[in-house]
HTML snippet that shows the backbone in 3Dmol.js (N, CA, C, O; Angstrom):
<script src="https://3Dmol.org/build/3Dmol-min.js"></script>
<div id="view" style="width:600px;height:400px;position:relative"></div>
<script>
const pdb = `
ATOM      1  N   MET A   1       5.803  10.960   1.759  1.00  0.00           N
ATOM      2  CA  MET A   1       4.423  10.839   2.180  1.00  0.00           C
ATOM      3  C   MET A   1       3.601  11.880   1.435  1.00  0.00           C
ATOM      4  O   MET A   1       4.053  12.998   1.190  1.00  0.00           O
ATOM      5  N   GLU A   2       2.383  11.485   1.083  1.00  0.00           N
ATOM      6  CA  GLU A   2       1.488  12.370   0.354  1.00  0.00           C
ATOM      7  C   GLU A   2       0.099  12.321   0.999  1.00  0.00           C
ATOM      8  O   GLU A   2      -0.508  11.255   1.094  1.00  0.00           O
ATOM      9  N   LEU A   3      -0.391  13.468   1.436  1.00  0.00           N
ATOM     10  CA  LEU A   3      -1.746  13.557   1.975  1.00  0.00           C
ATOM     11  C   LEU A   3      -2.706  13.617   0.791  1.00  0.00           C
ATOM     12  O   LEU A   3      -2.699  14.584   0.029  1.00  0.00           O
ATOM     13  N   VAL A   4      -3.522  12.592   0.640  1.00  0.00           N
ATOM     14  CA  VAL A   4      -4.398  12.465  -0.523  1.00  0.00           C
ATOM     15  C   VAL A   4      -5.741  13.147  -0.283  1.00  0.00           C
ATOM     16  O   VAL A   4      -6.243  13.868  -1.145  1.00  0.00           O
ATOM     17  N   ASN A   5      -6.317  12.912   0.897  1.00  0.00           N
ATOM     18  CA  ASN A   5      -7.633  13.469   1.202  1.00  0.00           C
ATOM     19  C   ASN A   5      -7.686  13.764   2.695  1.00  0.00           C
ATOM     20  O   ASN A   5      -7.786  12.849   3.512  1.00  0.00           O
ATOM     21  N   ILE A   6      -7.619  15.022   3.040  1.00  0.00           N
ATOM     22  CA  ILE A   6      -7.582  15.399   4.455  1.00  0.00           C
ATOM     23  C   ILE A   6      -8.900  15.072   5.155  1.00  0.00           C
ATOM     24  O   ILE A   6      -8.897  14.697   6.327  1.00  0.00           O
ATOM     25  N   ASP A   7     -10.016  15.208   4.459  1.00  0.00           N
ATOM     26  CA  ASP A   7     -11.316  14.936   5.088  1.00  0.00           C
ATOM     27  C   ASP A   7     -11.499  13.455   5.415  1.00  0.00           C
ATOM     28  O   ASP A   7     -12.064  13.111   6.453  1.00  0.00           O
ATOM     29  N   ALA A   8     -11.024  12.584   4.534  1.00  0.00           N
ATOM     30  CA  ALA A   8     -11.148  11.139   4.751  1.00  0.00           C
ATOM     31  C   ALA A   8      -9.935  10.570   5.485  1.00  0.00           C
ATOM     32  O   ALA A   8      -9.962   9.420   5.923  1.00  0.00           O
ATOM     33  N   GLY A   9      -8.874  11.364   5.622  1.00  0.00           N
ATOM     34  CA  GLY A   9      -7.676  10.901   6.303  1.00  0.00           C
ATOM     35  C   GLY A   9      -6.891   9.875   5.500  1.00  0.00           C
ATOM     36  O   GLY A   9      -6.391   8.901   6.062  1.00  0.00           O
ATOM     37  N   VAL A  10      -6.777  10.083   4.179  1.00  0.00           N
ATOM     38  CA  VAL A  10      -6.076   9.140   3.304  1.00  0.00           C
ATOM     39  C   VAL A  10      -4.662   9.638   3.037  1.00  0.00           C
ATOM     40  O   VAL A  10      -4.452  10.791   2.660  1.00  0.00           O
ATOM     41  N   VAL A  11      -3.690   8.738   3.242  1.00  0.00           N
ATOM     42  CA  VAL A  11      -2.277   9.074   3.070  1.00  0.00           C
ATOM     43  C   VAL A  11      -1.611   7.996   2.213  1.00  0.00           C
ATOM     44  O   VAL A  11      -1.872   6.805   2.387  1.00  0.00           O
ATOM     45  N   ASN A  12      -0.750   8.425   1.287  1.00  0.00           N
ATOM     46  CA  ASN A  12       0.073   7.510   0.504  1.00  0.00           C
ATOM     47  C   ASN A  12       1.521   7.622   0.959  1.00  0.00           C
ATOM     48  O   ASN A  12       1.994   8.702   1.311  1.00  0.00           O
ATOM     49  N   PHE A  13       2.213   6.496   0.946  1.00  0.00           N
ATOM     50  CA  PHE A  13       3.634   6.443   1.259  1.00  0.00           C
ATOM     51  C   PHE A  13       4.345   5.835   0.062  1.00  0.00           C
ATOM     52  O   PHE A  13       4.020   4.721  -0.350  1.00  0.00           O
ATOM     53  N   TYR A  14       5.308   6.546  -0.498  1.00  0.00           N
ATOM     54  CA  TYR A  14       6.065   6.026  -1.630  1.00  0.00           C
ATOM     55  C   TYR A  14       7.009   4.944  -1.139  1.00  0.00           C
ATOM     56  O   TYR A  14       7.644   5.079  -0.093  1.00  0.00           O
ATOM     57  N   SER A  15       7.090   3.867  -1.912  1.00  0.00           N
ATOM     58  CA  SER A  15       7.935   2.742  -1.534  1.00  0.00           C
ATOM     59  C   SER A  15       8.381   2.014  -2.799  1.00  0.00           C
ATOM     60  O   SER A  15       7.979   2.367  -3.908  1.00  0.00           O
ATOM     61  N   TRP A  16       9.216   0.998  -2.616  1.00  0.00           N
ATOM     62  CA  TRP A  16       9.692   0.175  -3.730  1.00  0.00           C
ATOM     63  C   TRP A  16       9.369  -1.275  -3.442  1.00  0.00           C
ATOM     64  O   TRP A  16       9.507  -1.725  -2.305  1.00  0.00           O
ATOM     65  N   TRP A  17       8.939  -2.016  -4.457  1.00  0.00           N
ATOM     66  CA  TRP A  17       8.707  -3.444  -4.332  1.00  0.00           C
ATOM     67  C   TRP A  17       9.233  -4.118  -5.597  1.00  0.00           C
ATOM     68  O   TRP A  17       8.776  -3.831  -6.703  1.00  0.00           O
ATOM     69  N   ASP A  18      10.188  -5.009  -5.420  1.00  0.00           N
ATOM     70  CA  ASP A  18      10.749  -5.782  -6.528  1.00  0.00           C
ATOM     71  C   ASP A  18      11.212  -4.871  -7.660  1.00  0.00           C
ATOM     72  O   ASP A  18      10.989  -5.168  -8.834  1.00  0.00           O
ATOM     73  N   GLY A  19      11.859  -3.759  -7.303  1.00  0.00           N
ATOM     74  CA  GLY A  19      12.398  -2.825  -8.286  1.00  0.00           C
ATOM     75  C   GLY A  19      11.397  -1.860  -8.889  1.00  0.00           C
ATOM     76  O   GLY A  19      11.756  -1.073  -9.764  1.00  0.00           O
ATOM     77  N   GLU A  20      10.168  -1.899  -8.450  1.00  0.00           N
ATOM     78  CA  GLU A  20       9.121  -1.017  -8.969  1.00  0.00           C
ATOM     79  C   GLU A  20       8.641  -0.069  -7.877  1.00  0.00           C
ATOM     80  O   GLU A  20       8.528  -0.450  -6.712  1.00  0.00           O
ATOM     81  N   GLU A  21       8.362   1.169  -8.271  1.00  0.00           N
ATOM     82  CA  GLU A  21       7.802   2.118  -7.317  1.00  0.00           C
ATOM     83  C   GLU A  21       6.327   1.792  -7.092  1.00  0.00           C
ATOM     84  O   GLU A  21       5.587   1.559  -8.048  1.00  0.00           O
ATOM     85  N   VAL A  22       5.906   1.775  -5.843  1.00  0.00           N
ATOM     86  CA  VAL A  22       4.510   1.552  -5.475  1.00  0.00           C
ATOM     87  C   VAL A  22       4.113   2.582  -4.423  1.00  0.00           C
ATOM     88  O   VAL A  22       4.969   3.210  -3.798  1.00  0.00           O
ATOM     89  N   LEU A  23       2.838   2.743  -4.241  1.00  0.00           N
ATOM     90  CA  LEU A  23       2.317   3.596  -3.186  1.00  0.00           C
ATOM     91  C   LEU A  23       1.628   2.715  -2.153  1.00  0.00           C
ATOM     92  O   LEU A  23       0.718   1.955  -2.483  1.00  0.00           O
ATOM     93  N   LEU A  24       2.059   2.817  -0.919  1.00  0.00           N
ATOM     94  CA  LEU A  24       1.361   2.166   0.172  1.00  0.00           C
ATOM     95  C   LEU A  24       0.290   3.142   0.629  1.00  0.00           C
ATOM     96  O   LEU A  24       0.535   4.346   0.711  1.00  0.00           O
ATOM     97  N   ASN A  25      -0.891   2.628   0.926  1.00  0.00           N
ATOM     98  CA  ASN A  25      -2.023   3.503   1.188  1.00  0.00           C
ATOM     99  C   ASN A  25      -2.633   3.180   2.539  1.00  0.00           C
ATOM    100  O   ASN A  25      -2.858   2.016   2.873  1.00  0.00           O
ATOM    101  N   TRP A  26      -2.897   4.226   3.314  1.00  0.00           N
ATOM    102  CA  TRP A  26      -3.509   4.081   4.636  1.00  0.00           C
ATOM    103  C   TRP A  26      -4.618   5.106   4.770  1.00  0.00           C
ATOM    104  O   TRP A  26      -4.502   6.230   4.282  1.00  0.00           O
ATOM    105  N   GLN A  27      -5.698   4.712   5.437  1.00  0.00           N
ATOM    106  CA  GLN A  27      -6.801   5.629   5.717  1.00  0.00           C
ATOM    107  C   GLN A  27      -7.055   5.651   7.210  1.00  0.00           C
ATOM    108  O   GLN A  27      -6.987   4.619   7.878  1.00  0.00           O
ATOM    109  N   TYR A  28      -7.347   6.824   7.723  1.00  0.00           N
ATOM    110  CA  TYR A  28      -7.632   6.997   9.138  1.00  0.00           C
ATOM    111  C   TYR A  28      -8.649   5.955   9.594  1.00  0.00           C
ATOM    112  O   TYR A  28      -9.670   5.738   8.942  1.00  0.00           O
ATOM    113  N   GLY A  29      -8.355   5.318  10.717  1.00  0.00           N
ATOM    114  CA  GLY A  29      -9.232   4.296  11.266  1.00  0.00           C
ATOM    115  C   GLY A  29      -8.769   2.881  10.971  1.00  0.00           C
ATOM    116  O   GLY A  29      -9.168   1.942  11.661  1.00  0.00           O
ATOM    117  N   GLU A  30      -7.924   2.714   9.946  1.00  0.00           N
ATOM    118  CA  GLU A  30      -7.386   1.386   9.659  1.00  0.00           C
ATOM    119  C   GLU A  30      -6.259   1.099  10.645  1.00  0.00           C
ATOM    120  O   GLU A  30      -5.498   2.006  10.982  1.00  0.00           O
ATOM    121  N   PRO A  31      -6.133  -0.143  11.117  1.00  0.00           N
ATOM    122  CA  PRO A  31      -5.135  -0.447  12.142  1.00  0.00           C
ATOM    123  C   PRO A  31      -3.693  -0.395  11.635  1.00  0.00           C
ATOM    124  O   PRO A  31      -2.769  -0.232  12.431  1.00  0.00           O
ATOM    125  N   ALA A  32      -3.490  -0.530  10.324  1.00  0.00           N
ATOM    126  CA  ALA A  32      -2.146  -0.527   9.739  1.00  0.00           C
ATOM    127  C   ALA A  32      -2.270  -0.302   8.241  1.00  0.00           C
ATOM    128  O   ALA A  32      -3.369  -0.321   7.687  1.00  0.00           O
ATOM    129  N   VAL A  33      -1.130  -0.090   7.592  1.00  0.00           N
ATOM    130  CA  VAL A  33      -1.122  -0.003   6.134  1.00  0.00           C
ATOM    131  C   VAL A  33      -1.456  -1.392   5.599  1.00  0.00           C
ATOM    132  O   VAL A  33      -0.751  -2.359   5.887  1.00  0.00           O
ATOM    133  N   GLN A  34      -2.525  -1.490   4.825  1.00  0.00           N
ATOM    134  CA  GLN A  34      -2.987  -2.779   4.319  1.00  0.00           C
ATOM    135  C   GLN A  34      -3.200  -2.789   2.809  1.00  0.00           C
ATOM    136  O   GLN A  34      -3.564  -3.822   2.247  1.00  0.00           O
ATOM    137  N   PHE A  35      -2.980  -1.654   2.144  1.00  0.00           N
ATOM    138  CA  PHE A  35      -3.287  -1.547   0.728  1.00  0.00           C
ATOM    139  C   PHE A  35      -2.140  -0.883  -0.027  1.00  0.00           C
ATOM    140  O   PHE A  35      -1.316  -0.184   0.563  1.00  0.00           O
ATOM    141  N   TRP A  36      -2.098  -1.112  -1.336  1.00  0.00           N
ATOM    142  CA  TRP A  36      -1.099  -0.501  -2.204  1.00  0.00           C
ATOM    143  C   TRP A  36      -1.750  -0.173  -3.538  1.00  0.00           C
ATOM    144  O   TRP A  36      -2.859  -0.622  -3.826  1.00  0.00           O
ATOM    145  N   MET A  37      -1.049   0.615  -4.351  1.00  0.00           N
ATOM    146  CA  MET A  37      -1.491   0.927  -5.708  1.00  0.00           C
ATOM    147  C   MET A  37      -0.287   1.380  -6.525  1.00  0.00           C
ATOM    148  O   MET A  37       0.761   1.715  -5.973  1.00  0.00           O
ATOM    149  N   ASP A  38      -0.446   1.386  -7.822  1.00  0.00           N
ATOM    150  CA  ASP A  38       0.600   1.900  -8.704  1.00  0.00           C
ATOM    151  C   ASP A  38       0.566   3.423  -8.672  1.00  0.00           C
ATOM    152  O   ASP A  38      -0.507   4.007  -8.517  1.00  0.00           O
ATOM    153  N   PRO A  39       1.721   4.081  -8.816  1.00  0.00           N
ATOM    154  CA  PRO A  39       1.726   5.543  -8.899  1.00  0.00           C
ATOM    155  C   PRO A  39       0.848   6.001 -10.072  1.00  0.00           C
ATOM    156  O   PRO A  39       0.839   5.374 -11.132  1.00  0.00           O
ATOM    157  N   GLY A  40       0.136   7.066  -9.876  1.00  0.00           N
ATOM    158  CA  GLY A  40      -0.732   7.595 -10.918  1.00  0.00           C
ATOM    159  C   GLY A  40      -2.165   7.099 -10.830  1.00  0.00           C
ATOM    160  O   GLY A  40      -3.047   7.656 -11.483  1.00  0.00           O
ATOM    161  N   GLU A  41      -2.418   6.055 -10.032  1.00  0.00           N
ATOM    162  CA  GLU A  41      -3.778   5.573  -9.844  1.00  0.00           C
ATOM    163  C   GLU A  41      -4.443   6.357  -8.725  1.00  0.00           C
ATOM    164  O   GLU A  41      -3.769   6.962  -7.891  1.00  0.00           O
ATOM    165  N   THR A  42      -5.752   6.342  -8.713  1.00  0.00           N
ATOM    166  CA  THR A  42      -6.483   7.022  -7.652  1.00  0.00           C
ATOM    167  C   THR A  42      -6.627   6.102  -6.446  1.00  0.00           C
ATOM    168  O   THR A  42      -6.414   4.895  -6.551  1.00  0.00           O
ATOM    169  N   SER A  43      -6.980   6.663  -5.325  1.00  0.00           N
ATOM    170  CA  SER A  43      -7.154   5.879  -4.101  1.00  0.00           C
ATOM    171  C   SER A  43      -8.283   4.864  -4.225  1.00  0.00           C
ATOM    172  O   SER A  43      -8.373   3.945  -3.410  1.00  0.00           O
ATOM    173  N   ALA A  44      -9.134   5.010  -5.212  1.00  0.00           N
ATOM    174  CA  ALA A  44     -10.224   4.053  -5.412  1.00  0.00           C
ATOM    175  C   ALA A  44      -9.710   2.704  -5.914  1.00  0.00           C
ATOM    176  O   ALA A  44     -10.460   1.728  -5.939  1.00  0.00           O
ATOM    177  N   VAL A  45      -8.435   2.641  -6.316  1.00  0.00           N
ATOM    178  CA  VAL A  45      -7.863   1.416  -6.878  1.00  0.00           C
ATOM    179  C   VAL A  45      -6.965   0.722  -5.852  1.00  0.00           C
ATOM    180  O   VAL A  45      -5.950   0.133  -6.224  1.00  0.00           O
ATOM    181  N   ARG A  46      -7.313   0.781  -4.600  1.00  0.00           N
ATOM    182  CA  ARG A  46      -6.500   0.157  -3.548  1.00  0.00           C
ATOM    183  C   ARG A  46      -6.547  -1.357  -3.655  1.00  0.00           C
ATOM    184  O   ARG A  46      -7.620  -1.954  -3.749  1.00  0.00           O
ATOM    185  N   ARG A  47      -5.377  -1.967  -3.640  1.00  0.00           N
ATOM    186  CA  ARG A  47      -5.270  -3.431  -3.687  1.00  0.00           C
ATOM    187  C   ARG A  47      -4.708  -3.921  -2.363  1.00  0.00           C
ATOM    188  O   ARG A  47      -3.872  -3.242  -1.767  1.00  0.00           O
ATOM    189  N   PRO A  48      -5.146  -5.087  -1.885  1.00  0.00           N
ATOM    190  CA  PRO A  48      -4.596  -5.618  -0.636  1.00  0.00           C
ATOM    191  C   PRO A  48      -3.095  -5.887  -0.767  1.00  0.00           C
ATOM    192  O   PRO A  48      -2.628  -6.332  -1.815  1.00  0.00           O
ATOM    193  N   LEU A  49      -2.352  -5.617   0.294  1.00  0.00           N
ATOM    194  CA  LEU A  49      -0.908  -5.864   0.282  1.00  0.00           C
ATOM    195  C   LEU A  49      -0.568  -7.302  -0.069  1.00  0.00           C
ATOM    196  O   LEU A  49       0.476  -7.556  -0.669  1.00  0.00           O
ATOM    197  N   GLY A  50      -1.418  -8.240   0.288  1.00  0.00           N
ATOM    198  CA  GLY A  50      -1.170  -9.639  -0.022  1.00  0.00           C
ATOM    199  C   GLY A  50      -0.943  -9.895  -1.500  1.00  0.00           C
ATOM    200  O   GLY A  50      -0.265 -10.859  -1.855  1.00  0.00           O
ATOM    201  N   GLN A  51      -1.490  -9.058  -2.373  1.00  0.00           N
ATOM    202  CA  GLN A  51      -1.290  -9.228  -3.812  1.00  0.00           C
ATOM    203  C   GLN A  51       0.151  -8.973  -4.222  1.00  0.00           C
ATOM    204  O   GLN A  51       0.598  -9.503  -5.239  1.00  0.00           O
ATOM    205  N   LEU A  52       0.891  -8.178  -3.459  1.00  0.00           N
ATOM    206  CA  LEU A  52       2.302  -7.956  -3.769  1.00  0.00           C
ATOM    207  C   LEU A  52       3.116  -9.209  -3.485  1.00  0.00           C
ATOM    208  O   LEU A  52       4.164  -9.417  -4.095  1.00  0.00           O
ATOM    209  N   PHE A  53       2.644 -10.044  -2.567  1.00  0.00           N
ATOM    210  CA  PHE A  53       3.404 -11.201  -2.120  1.00  0.00           C
ATOM    211  C   PHE A  53       2.927 -12.503  -2.745  1.00  0.00           C
ATOM    212  O   PHE A  53       3.344 -13.577  -2.311  1.00  0.00           O
ATOM    213  N   TYR A  54       2.064 -12.436  -3.750  1.00  0.00           N
ATOM    214  CA  TYR A  54       1.447 -13.653  -4.274  1.00  0.00           C
ATOM    215  C   TYR A  54       2.451 -14.673  -4.796  1.00  0.00           C
ATOM    216  O   TYR A  54       2.158 -15.868  -4.781  1.00  0.00           O
ATOM    217  N   ASP A  55       3.624 -14.245  -5.257  1.00  0.00           N
ATOM    218  CA  ASP A  55       4.570 -15.184  -5.845  1.00  0.00           C
ATOM    219  C   ASP A  55       5.664 -15.616  -4.873  1.00  0.00           C
ATOM    220  O   ASP A  55       6.571 -16.345  -5.273  1.00  0.00           O
ATOM    221  N   LEU A  56       5.610 -15.195  -3.616  1.00  0.00           N
ATOM    222  CA  LEU A  56       6.602 -15.598  -2.636  1.00  0.00           C
ATOM    223  C   LEU A  56       6.121 -16.801  -1.839  1.00  0.00           C
ATOM    224  O   LEU A  56       4.965 -16.845  -1.419  1.00  0.00           O
ATOM    225  N   PRO A  57       6.998 -17.778  -1.627  1.00  0.00           N
ATOM    226  CA  PRO A  57       6.622 -18.849  -0.699  1.00  0.00           C
ATOM    227  C   PRO A  57       6.320 -18.260   0.667  1.00  0.00           C
ATOM    228  O   PRO A  57       6.967 -17.297   1.080  1.00  0.00           O
ATOM    229  N   GLN A  58       5.372 -18.808   1.360  1.00  0.00           N
ATOM    230  CA  GLN A  58       4.904 -18.256   2.634  1.00  0.00           C
ATOM    231  C   GLN A  58       6.043 -18.069   3.632  1.00  0.00           C
ATOM    232  O   GLN A  58       6.024 -17.109   4.404  1.00  0.00           O
ATOM    233  N   HIS A  59       7.038 -18.964   3.637  1.00  0.00           N
ATOM    234  CA  HIS A  59       8.115 -18.854   4.626  1.00  0.00           C
ATOM    235  C   HIS A  59       9.043 -17.677   4.356  1.00  0.00           C
ATOM    236  O   HIS A  59       9.820 -17.305   5.236  1.00  0.00           O
ATOM    237  N   GLU A  60       8.987 -17.073   3.157  1.00  0.00           N
ATOM    238  CA  GLU A  60       9.843 -15.928   2.848  1.00  0.00           C
ATOM    239  C   GLU A  60       9.227 -14.602   3.294  1.00  0.00           C
ATOM    240  O   GLU A  60       9.923 -13.588   3.346  1.00  0.00           O
ATOM    241  N   ILE A  61       7.943 -14.596   3.612  1.00  0.00           N
ATOM    242  CA  ILE A  61       7.284 -13.359   4.051  1.00  0.00           C
ATOM    243  C   ILE A  61       7.604 -13.163   5.519  1.00  0.00           C
ATOM    244  O   ILE A  61       7.264 -13.996   6.359  1.00  0.00           O
ATOM    245  N   GLN A  62       8.264 -12.050   5.820  1.00  0.00           N
ATOM    246  CA  GLN A  62       8.643 -11.775   7.203  1.00  0.00           C
ATOM    247  C   GLN A  62       7.617 -10.845   7.817  1.00  0.00           C
ATOM    248  O   GLN A  62       7.306  -9.792   7.261  1.00  0.00           O
ATOM    249  N   ARG A  63       7.106 -11.231   8.939  1.00  0.00           N
ATOM    250  CA  ARG A  63       6.133 -10.407   9.652  1.00  0.00           C
ATOM    251  C   ARG A  63       6.819  -9.837  10.893  1.00  0.00           C
ATOM    252  O   ARG A  63       7.547 -10.535  11.598  1.00  0.00           O
ATOM    253  N   HIS A  64       6.572  -8.576  11.136  1.00  0.00           N
ATOM    254  CA  HIS A  64       7.199  -7.897  12.297  1.00  0.00           C
ATOM    255  C   HIS A  64       6.154  -7.423  13.252  1.00  0.00           C
ATOM    256  O   HIS A  64       6.480  -6.833  14.282  1.00  0.00           O
TER     257      HIS A  64
END
`;
const viewer = $3Dmol.createViewer("view");
viewer.addModel(pdb, "pdb");
viewer.setStyle({}, {cartoon: {color: "spectrum"}});
viewer.zoomTo();
viewer.render();
</script>
């Protein structure tokens, strides 16, 4: 876990997706982690998590 901006409450979580390292990004006030970015990018480049799953058939996405 990496605290990116204490004033804005932005936190990155290191993770892996399809063999690649990614950063999951959460900001205080958001109900859940909903964004990701490549390592080395700034928090301004947050992409919706749905973009990671664009090539998976809908039935393969497991929701918990």
